[in-house]
C-alpha positions as CSV (number, residue, x, y, z in Angstrom):
1,X,28.6,-48.0,47.0
2,X,29.6,-50.7,44.6
3,X,31.1,-49.8,41.2
4,X,27.9,-51.1,39.5
5,X,25.6,-49.0,41.7
6,X,27.8,-45.9,41.0
7,X,27.6,-46.6,37.3
8,X,23.8,-47.0,37.3
9,X,23.3,-43.8,39.4
10,X,25.5,-41.8,37.1
11,X,23.6,-43.1,34.1
12,X,20.3,-42.2,35.7
13,X,21.5,-38.6,36.5
14,X,22.9,-38.2,33.0
15,X,19.8,-39.4,31.3
16,X,17.6,-37.2,33.5
17,X,19.7,-34.1,32.7
18,X,19.7,-35.1,29.0
19,X,15.9,-35.4,29.0
20,X,15.5,-32.1,30.7
21,X,17.8,-30.4,28.2
22,X,15.8,-32.1,25.4
23,X,12.5,-31.0,26.9
24,X,13.9,-27.4,27.2
25,X,15.0,-27.4,23.6
26,X,11.6,-28.7,22.5
27,X,9.8,-26.1,24.6
28,X,12.1,-23.4,23.2
29,X,11.4,-24.5,19.6
30,X,7.6,-24.7,20.3
31,X,7.6,-21.2,21.8
32,X,9.6,-19.7,18.9
33,X,7.4,-21.5,16.4
34,X,4.3,-20.2,18.2
35,X,5.6,-16.7,18.3
36,X,6.5,-16.8,14.6
37,X,3.0,-18.1,13.7
38,X,1.4,-15.5,15.9
39,X,3.3,-12.6,14.4
40,X,2.8,-13.8,10.9
41,X,-0.9,-14.5,11.2
42,X,-1.6,-10.8,12.1
43,X,-1.3,-9.0,8.8
44,X,0.1,-5.6,9.3
45,X,-0.5,-2.2,7.7
46,X,2.0,0.6,7.1
47,X,0.8,3.9,8.6
48,X,2.6,6.7,6.9
49,X,1.7,10.4,7.4
50,X,3.3,12.3,4.5
51,X,0.1,14.1,3.6
52,X,-1.7,17.4,4.4
53,X,-5.2,15.9,4.3
54,X,-4.8,12.9,6.6
55,X,-7.0,12.3,9.7
56,X,-5.7,12.4,13.2
57,X,-3.9,9.5,14.8
58,X,-7.0,8.8,16.9
59,X,-9.2,8.5,13.8
60,X,-6.5,6.6,11.9
61,X,-6.0,4.0,14.5
62,X,-9.8,3.5,14.6
63,X,-9.7,3.0,10.9
64,X,-6.9,0.4,11.3
65,X,-9.1,-1.5,13.8
66,X,-12.1,-1.3,11.5
67,X,-10.2,-3.2,8.7
68,X,-9.2,-5.8,11.3
69,X,-5.4,-5.5,10.7
70,X,-3.4,-7.2,13.5
71,X,-0.2,-5.1,13.4
72,X,0.6,-1.5,12.5
73,X,4.0,-0.2,11.4
74,X,4.9,3.4,12.2
75,X,7.7,5.3,10.3
76,X,8.7,6.9,13.6
77,X,7.8,6.6,17.3
78,X,5.0,9.1,17.5
79,X,4.0,9.5,21.2
80,X,0.3,10.2,20.5
81,X,0.0,7.1,18.3
82,X,1.9,4.9,20.8
83,X,-0.4,6.1,23.6
84,X,-3.5,5.5,21.6
85,X,-2.3,2.0,20.5
86,X,-2.1,1.0,24.2
87,X,-5.9,0.7,24.2
88,X,-5.9,-1.8,21.3
89,X,-4.9,-5.4,20.7
90,X,-2.7,-4.4,17.8
91,X,0.9,-5.4,17.6
92,X,3.1,-2.4,16.9
93,X,6.4,-1.7,15.0
94,X,8.2,1.6,15.5
95,X,11.1,3.0,13.4
96,X,14.3,4.9,14.2
97,X,14.5,7.7,11.5
98,X,17.5,7.4,9.2
99,X,19.1,10.7,10.5
100,X,19.3,9.4,14.0
101,X,21.3,6.2,13.2
102,X,24.7,7.8,13.4
103,X,24.2,9.3,16.8
104,X,22.7,6.1,18.2
105,X,25.7,4.0,16.9
106,X,28.3,6.2,18.5
107,X,27.1,6.2,22.1
108,X,25.3,3.6,24.3
109,X,24.0,6.4,26.4
110,X,22.2,7.9,23.4
111,X,20.7,4.5,22.5
112,X,19.6,4.1,26.2
113,X,17.9,7.5,26.0
114,X,16.2,6.6,22.8
115,X,14.7,3.5,24.4
116,X,13.8,5.4,27.5
117,X,11.9,8.0,25.5
118,X,10.3,5.9,22.8
119,X,9.7,2.5,24.3
120,X,9.6,2.5,28.1
121,X,6.7,5.0,28.6
122,X,4.4,2.8,26.4
123,X,5.6,-0.8,26.8
124,X,4.2,-3.3,27.6
125,X,0.7,-1.8,27.4
126,X,1.4,-0.9,23.8
127,X,2.5,-4.2,22.3
128,X,5.7,-3.2,20.6
129,X,7.1,-6.2,18.8
130,X,9.7,-4.7,16.3
131,X,12.0,-1.8,16.3
132,X,13.2,-1.0,12.8
133,X,16.4,1.0,12.6
134,X,16.0,3.2,9.6
135,X,14.3,2.5,6.3
136,X,16.1,1.6,3.1
137,X,19.3,3.1,4.5
138,X,21.4,2.0,1.5
139,X,19.4,4.5,-0.6
140,X,19.8,7.4,2.0
141,X,22.2,10.0,0.8
142,X,23.2,11.5,4.1
143,X,26.6,10.7,5.5
144,X,27.8,7.1,5.8
145,X,25.0,5.7,7.9
146,X,25.3,2.2,6.4
147,X,28.5,1.7,8.4
148,X,26.7,2.8,11.5
149,X,23.6,0.7,11.0
150,X,24.5,-2.5,12.8
151,X,26.3,-0.7,15.7
152,X,23.1,1.3,16.3
153,X,21.0,-1.9,16.2
154,X,23.3,-3.6,18.6
155,X,23.2,-0.7,21.1
156,X,19.4,-0.7,21.0
157,X,19.3,-4.4,21.7
158,X,21.8,-3.9,24.6
159,X,19.5,-1.3,26.1
160,X,16.4,-3.6,25.7
161,X,18.2,-6.6,27.2
162,X,19.5,-4.5,30.2
163,X,15.9,-3.8,31.0
164,X,14.9,-7.4,30.7
165,X,13.0,-6.9,27.4
166,X,13.4,-9.9,25.2
167,X,10.2,-10.0,23.0
168,X,11.0,-6.9,20.9
169,X,13.1,-7.8,17.8
170,X,15.4,-5.3,16.2
171,X,15.8,-5.2,12.4
172,X,16.1,-2.9,9.4
173,X,14.1,-2.8,6.1
174,X,16.2,-3.0,2.9
175,X,15.0,-2.6,-0.6
176,X,15.2,-5.2,-3.4
177,X,18.0,-3.1,-5.0
178,X,20.3,-4.3,-2.3
179,X,20.6,-7.4,-4.6
180,X,22.9,-7.3,-7.6
181,X,21.0,-10.3,-9.1
182,X,17.6,-11.7,-8.4
183,X,16.6,-13.7,-11.4
184,X,16.3,-16.6,-11.5
185,X,15.8,-16.8,-7.7
186,X,18.8,-19.1,-7.3
187,X,21.0,-16.4,-8.7
188,X,20.1,-14.1,-5.8
189,X,23.3,-12.2,-4.8
190,X,23.9,-9.1,-2.8
191,X,25.7,-6.2,-4.4
192,X,29.5,-6.6,-4.0
193,X,30.1,-3.2,-2.5
194,X,27.7,-3.8,0.4
195,X,27.9,-7.6,0.9
196,X,31.0,-7.5,3.0
197,X,30.9,-4.2,4.9
198,X,27.1,-4.0,5.5
199,X,25.1,-7.2,4.8
200,X,27.5,-9.7,6.5
201,X,27.5,-7.8,9.8
202,X,23.8,-7.4,9.5
203,X,23.2,-11.1,9.0
204,X,25.5,-12.0,11.9
205,X,23.5,-9.6,14.1
206,X,20.1,-11.0,13.0
207,X,21.3,-14.6,13.5
208,X,22.7,-13.8,16.9
209,X,19.5,-12.1,18.1
210,X,17.1,-14.5,16.4
211,X,15.6,-11.6,14.5
212,X,14.2,-11.1,11.0
213,X,15.6,-9.9,7.7
214,X,13.1,-7.2,6.6
215,X,12.6,-6.5,3.0
216,X,10.5,-3.9,1.1
217,X,9.3,-6.0,-1.9
218,X,7.1,-4.5,-4.6
219,X,6.3,-6.8,-7.6
220,X,4.6,-3.9,-9.2
221,X,7.9,-2.2,-10.1
222,X,9.4,-5.5,-11.4
223,X,6.4,-6.1,-13.6
224,X,5.9,-2.6,-14.8
225,X,9.4,-2.2,-16.1
226,X,8.4,-4.5,-19.0
227,X,4.7,-5.0,-18.8
228,X,4.3,-6.4,-22.4
229,X,6.8,-9.2,-21.8
230,X,5.7,-10.4,-18.4
231,X,2.4,-11.7,-17.1
232,X,0.2,-9.4,-15.0
233,X,-1.8,-12.4,-13.6
234,X,1.5,-13.9,-12.4
235,X,2.3,-10.6,-10.5
236,X,-1.2,-10.5,-9.0
237,X,-1.2,-14.2,-7.8
238,X,-3.8,-15.0,-10.6
239,X,-3.9,-17.6,-13.3
240,X,-2.0,-20.8,-13.8
241,X,1.3,-19.6,-15.2
242,X,4.4,-20.9,-13.5
243,X,8.2,-20.4,-13.7
244,X,10.7,-23.1,-13.0
245,X,14.2,-22.1,-11.8
246,X,16.6,-23.9,-14.1
247,X,19.2,-24.4,-11.4
248,X,17.0,-25.7,-8.5
249,X,14.0,-27.0,-10.3
250,X,11.8,-25.1,-7.9
251,X,8.4,-24.1,-9.4
252,X,7.1,-20.6,-8.8
253,X,3.4,-19.6,-9.2
254,X,3.8,-15.8,-8.4
255,X,6.3,-13.1,-8.7
256,X,6.4,-12.3,-5.0
257,X,7.7,-15.8,-4.2
258,X,10.4,-15.4,-6.8
259,X,11.6,-12.1,-5.3
260,X,11.5,-13.4,-1.7
261,X,13.5,-16.6,-2.6
262,X,16.1,-14.5,-4.4
263,X,16.8,-12.8,-1.0
264,X,16.9,-16.2,0.8
265,X,19.4,-17.5,-1.8
266,X,21.5,-14.4,-1.4
267,X,21.6,-14.8,2.4
268,X,22.5,-18.5,2.0
269,X,25.5,-17.6,-0.2
270,X,26.9,-15.5,2.6
271,X,26.6,-18.4,5.0
272,X,23.2,-17.6,6.7
273,X,20.6,-20.0,5.3
274,X,18.2,-20.0,8.2
275,X,17.5,-16.3,9.1
276,X,13.7,-15.7,9.0
277,X,12.2,-13.3,6.5
278,X,9.7,-10.5,7.1
279,X,8.0,-8.3,4.5
280,X,8.1,-4.7,5.8
281,X,6.4,-3.3,2.7
282,X,4.4,-4.8,-0.1
283,X,1.4,-3.7,-2.1
284,X,0.2,-2.3,-5.4
285,X,-0.5,1.3,-6.4
286,X,-4.1,2.3,-7.0
287,X,-3.2,5.1,-9.4
288,X,-0.2,6.8,-10.9
289,X,1.2,8.9,-13.8
290,X,0.0,8.1,-17.3
291,X,3.2,6.2,-18.1
292,X,2.9,4.0,-15.0
293,X,1.2,1.1,-16.6
294,X,-1.1,-1.1,-14.4
295,X,-1.4,1.3,-11.5
296,X,-5.1,1.1,-10.8
297,X,-7.7,0.2,-8.2
298,X,-8.6,-3.3,-9.6
299,X,-5.0,-4.5,-9.7
300,X,-4.3,-3.0,-6.2
301,X,-7.3,-4.8,-4.8
302,X,-6.5,-8.1,-6.5
303,X,-2.9,-8.0,-5.3
304,X,-3.6,-7.2,-1.7
305,X,-6.6,-9.6,-1.4
306,X,-4.6,-12.5,-2.8
307,X,-1.5,-11.5,-0.8
308,X,-3.5,-11.7,2.5
309,X,-5.0,-15.0,1.5
310,X,-1.6,-16.4,0.9
311,X,0.0,-15.0,4.1
312,X,-2.8,-16.0,6.4
313,X,-3.2,-19.6,5.1
314,X,-3.1,-22.3,7.8
315,X,-0.8,-24.1,7.8
316,X,1.6,-21.5,6.4
317,X,2.5,-21.8,2.7
318,X,5.9,-20.2,2.8
319,X,7.9,-20.0,-0.5
320,X,9.2,-22.8,-2.8
321,X,12.6,-22.7,-1.1
322,X,11.1,-22.5,2.4
323,X,7.7,-24.2,2.3
324,X,5.6,-24.1,5.4
325,X,7.4,-21.2,7.1
326,X,5.3,-18.1,8.1
327,X,6.3,-14.7,6.9
328,X,5.2,-11.6,8.9
329,X,3.8,-9.1,6.3
330,X,2.9,-5.4,6.2
331,X,0.7,-4.1,3.5
332,X,1.7,-0.7,2.0
333,X,-0.2,1.4,2.9
334,X,-3.1,2.8,4.9
335,X,-3.6,6.1,3.1
336,X,-2.5,7.8,-0.2
337,X,0.1,10.3,0.9
338,X,-0.2,13.4,-1.3
339,X,3.1,15.0,-0.1
340,X,5.4,12.3,-1.2
341,X,7.8,13.3,-3.9
342,X,8.5,11.4,-7.1
343,X,6.2,9.8,-9.7
344,X,2.5,9.5,-9.2
345,X,2.5,6.0,-7.9
346,X,4.5,7.2,-4.9
347,X,1.4,9.0,-3.7
348,X,-1.1,6.2,-4.4
349,X,-0.6,3.1,-2.4
350,X,-3.4,3.6,0.1
351,X,-6.3,1.2,0.8
352,X,-8.4,4.0,2.4
353,X,-9.5,7.6,1.7
354,X,-8.7,10.1,4.5
355,X,-12.4,10.0,5.6
356,X,-12.1,6.3,6.3
357,X,-14.0,5.2,3.2
358,X,-12.2,2.3,1.5
359,X,-10.6,2.9,-1.9
360,X,-11.5,-0.8,-2.3
361,X,-12.8,-3.4,0.1
362,X,-10.3,-5.6,1.8
363,X,-10.3,-8.2,4.7
364,X,-7.1,-8.4,6.7
365,X,-8.2,-11.6,8.4
366,X,-8.1,-13.4,5.1
367,X,-11.4,-15.1,6.0
368,X,-13.6,-13.4,3.4
369,X,-13.9,-15.4,0.1
370,X,-12.3,-13.6,-2.9
371,X,-15.7,-13.9,-4.6
372,X,-17.4,-12.0,-1.7
373,X,-16.2,-8.6,-2.8
374,X,-18.2,-6.2,-4.9
375,X,-17.0,-5.8,-8.6
376,X,-14.6,-3.0,-9.4
377,X,-14.3,-1.0,-12.6
378,X,-12.1,-2.6,-15.3
379,X,-8.9,-0.7,-15.8
380,X,-7.9,1.0,-19.0
381,X,-4.1,1.3,-18.3
382,X,-3.0,-2.4,-18.1
383,X,-1.1,-1.8,-21.4
384,X,1.3,1.1,-22.0
385,X,-0.2,4.4,-23.2
386,X,0.9,5.6,-26.6
387,X,0.5,9.3,-27.4
388,X,1.2,12.8,-26.2
389,X,1.2,13.8,-22.5
390,X,1.2,17.3,-21.0
391,X,1.9,18.6,-17.5
392,X,-0.6,21.2,-16.2
393,X,-1.6,22.7,-12.9
394,X,-4.1,20.8,-10.8
395,X,-7.5,22.3,-10.4
396,X,-7.6,24.9,-7.6
397,X,-3.8,25.3,-7.5
398,X,-2.7,28.3,-5.3
399,X,-1.9,31.3,-7.5
400,X,0.9,32.5,-5.3
401,X,2.6,29.1,-5.5
402,X,2.0,29.0,-9.2
403,X,3.7,32.3,-9.6
404,X,6.8,31.0,-7.6
405,X,6.8,27.9,-9.8
406,X,6.6,30.1,-13.0
407,X,9.7,32.1,-11.9
408,X,11.6,28.9,-11.1
409,X,10.7,27.1,-14.3
410,X,11.5,30.1,-16.5
411,X,14.8,30.9,-14.6
412,X,16.5,27.6,-15.3
413,X,16.7,27.9,-19.1
414,X,16.4,30.7,-21.7
415,X,14.3,28.5,-23.9
416,X,11.8,27.2,-21.5
417,X,9.6,30.2,-21.5
418,X,10.6,32.0,-24.7
419,X,7.1,31.7,-26.1
420,X,5.7,33.7,-23.1
421,X,7.6,36.9,-24.0
422,X,5.4,39.9,-25.0
423,X,4.3,39.6,-28.5
424,X,5.1,35.9,-28.8
425,X,2.6,33.2,-29.5
426,X,1.8,32.2,-25.9
427,X,1.9,35.7,-24.2
428,X,-1.8,36.0,-24.2
429,X,-4.0,35.7,-22.2
430,X,-1.8,37.5,-19.6
431,X,-2.6,35.6,-16.4
432,X,-0.5,33.7,-13.8
433,X,-2.5,30.5,-14.4
434,X,-1.9,30.6,-18.2
435,X,1.7,31.5,-18.1
436,X,2.4,29.0,-15.3
437,X,0.6,26.3,-17.2
438,X,2.8,26.8,-20.2
439,X,6.0,27.1,-18.1
440,X,5.2,23.9,-16.2
441,X,4.5,21.8,-19.3
442,X,7.6,23.3,-21.1
443,X,9.9,22.7,-18.2
444,X,8.7,19.2,-17.6
445,X,9.0,18.3,-21.3
446,X,12.5,19.8,-21.5
447,X,14.0,18.2,-18.3
448,X,11.9,15.0,-17.9
449,X,14.9,13.0,-19.0
450,X,16.8,14.4,-16.0
451,X,14.2,12.9,-13.7
452,X,12.0,16.0,-13.3
453,X,8.5,14.8,-12.4
454,X,5.2,16.3,-13.2
455,X,4.5,17.1,-9.6
456,X,5.9,20.5,-8.6
457,X,5.1,20.1,-4.9
458,X,1.6,19.0,-5.6
459,X,0.8,21.8,-8.0
460,X,0.7,19.8,-11.3
461,X,-0.4,16.5,-12.8
462,X,-0.2,14.8,-16.2
463,X,-3.0,15.0,-18.8
464,X,-3.6,13.6,-22.3
465,X,-5.8,16.6,-23.1
466,X,-4.0,19.3,-25.1
467,X,-4.0,22.5,-22.9
468,X,-2.8,24.7,-25.8
469,X,-4.6,26.3,-28.7
470,X,-4.1,27.0,-32.4
471,X,-1.7,29.8,-31.7
472,X,0.1,28.5,-28.6
473,X,1.4,25.0,-28.9
474,X,2.3,23.6,-25.4
475,X,5.4,21.4,-25.3
476,X,4.5,17.8,-24.6
477,X,6.1,14.4,-24.1
478,X,5.3,11.5,-26.6
479,X,5.1,8.1,-25.0
């Protein structure tokens, strides 16, 4: 073979292998892009079960199918739900409970057993696409699980890869309070105490496994902290108001995009500008306590309808800092969950009553015109309430439980129930309901500043109607 022939042959072989590599890279990019679009186009619903009045998993999954959601996120790996979901076309996300993270991180065998128990019996018939390790673990006050987070995630991935499973991504949902600064978006920065020990290892893991950074993002809380100085329409994707980031010049037309971009800028500052974003929770409460401004059905319907329109747009809209990139999104949540602790909004994020009737109409495909929904009643709480508020038992409250609450409330302080002593102004009428009513309102008014809620395990709620009388003045809170 002449030198010229050898050179031409080498060039031909090299160019052929180069083109093959290029075709492979293009195919890989196309496949990844198609997967991203497929996942993002199927709007998900969070299916939580912290309630004593909720339907069975069988009924609940039928309800999820009826609203045409494309993806369901479980806060566990419930065997009954996973079995039932095998008969659907729904994508599925399962969750490792926070309390299991430490044991999973310490032993590969434990992680293998978790995968063997919670994934293998159902996959691939049940289309599991994400495993989320914990939920808002940085707010979980039980041991030092944040240090065990990424090791647990890595061991689950090891177990999946060993079994040849590559289309299940592993992530963890964080809350917006993982950021020290989020306004303007370009100032987005993770909290110093977690940036190095927790966030950097997490970003390295997500980058290496081509997974998503999951964020629970609720514009309601950002807006409601200062409702008179921020625009409700901007939080609800309504109107023409905009905000321009003074450092980047990027123009924002809704509060959600601002919050999402603050996360993207925070990741970029740690050296990871290209990790994909997914919204593990977002929504708007349909009701709440009297001081929780803007929590009502019309706002909830408006937010979620506009959210779905935005996230199902074709081509994808993305955010101002990442235009055109799809974002997998899960609406929070399927039902109101009446056993959740905390303020009233915590129990009122649902889109559906337990009997399957909608709290408001919604179309998860995003195809229904926004003008095609029936009118909803105008809210009365879009501005802060000013006046007195009392805390009283709910109608039909269990008398034995009220009696226990009465003892607890009166036992914490000598002054809480002083007016209930024999001969005092609130002693009569002598009944468990009356005495508990006074004790609950007095206890709440006295300790509300110490984060005591008007809930009492579901026995109480707030009211603007004075429950006392001319002789017995119930303590109240003035907003």
